[in-house]
C-alpha positions in Angstrom: 0.0 -0.1 -0.1 1.3 3.2 -0.9 2.1 5.8 2.5 2.2 9.5 1.7 3.4 11.7 4.3 3.8 16.1 4.7 6.4 17.8 6.5 5.3 21.4 7.0 7.7 24.3 8.4 5.5 27.1 9.8 8.5 29.4 9.5 8.9 33.1 9.9 10.5 34.0 6.8 9.1 31.3 4.4 6.6 28.2 4.9 8.4 25.0 3.5 6.6 22.0 2.7 7.3 18.6 1.5 5.4 15.7 0.3 7.6 12.4 1.4 6.6 8.6 0.2 7.0 5.4 2.4 10.6 5.1 2.7 10.8 9.2 3.4 12.3 9.7 0.1 11.4 13.6 -0.9 8.6 13.3 -3.8 8.0 17.2 -4.2 9.1 20.4 -1.9 7.7 23.8 -2.2 8.0 27.0 -0.2 6.3 30.4 0.0 7.6 33.5 1.6 5.4 35.4 4.2 4.9 38.6 3.4 5.1 41.6 6.7 3.6 44.9 7.7 5.7 46.7 10.2 5.2 49.8 11.9 7.2 51.2 14.0 8.7 48.3 16.2 5.5 46.2 15.7 5.8 43.3 12.9 2.7 41.3 12.2 1.3 39.4 9.4 -1.8 38.5 7.5 -3.2 35.4 9.3 -5.5 34.5 6.9 -3.1 35.1 4.3 -0.6 32.9 6.0 -3.1 29.9 6.4 -4.4 30.4 2.6 -0.7 30.5 1.1 -0.1 27.2 3.4 -3.3 25.3 1.8 -2.6 26.1 -1.4 0.9 24.3 -0.7 -0.9 21.4 0.6 -3.0 20.9 -2.2 0.0 21.4 -4.6 1.9 19.0 -2.9 -1.3 16.5 -3.5 -1.9 17.0 -6.9 -1.9 14.1 -8.8 -1.7 11.9 -5.4 -4.1 9.4 -4.0 -4.9 11.4 -1.2 -6.5 8.5 1.0 -2.6 7.4 1.3 -2.0 10.4 3.5 -0.7 9.0 6.4 0.4 12.3 8.3 1.0 15.9 8.7 3.9 17.5 10.6 4.1 20.8 11.8 7.0 22.9 13.2 7.6 26.1 14.2 10.5 28.1 15.7 9.4 31.4 15.8 7.1 32.6 18.8 3.7 33.7 17.4 0.5 35.0 18.3 -2.4 34.9 16.4 -5.4 36.5 18.2 -8.8 35.7 16.4 -12.2 37.4 17.6 -15.9 36.4 18.0 -16.4 36.6 14.4 -13.4 34.2 13.8 
């Protein structure tokens, strides 16, 4: 049975994602830059845009693959981040 795995680095400079087969060989990898808004000493990014870009990357990694073969998605991140969400999402 074919097995697929995805690893995602939720970076502060780039979002990186890779698709691996059951022997953990890279089948495909993608990277997308994170865009920031800077004002004074505050640095922010648009959380919705970040998630949208991540979803696009995952979709691209799985394009042409049997989605039922996906066994795990693993996430990692090194920077301190805070995403505040109000009642309306």
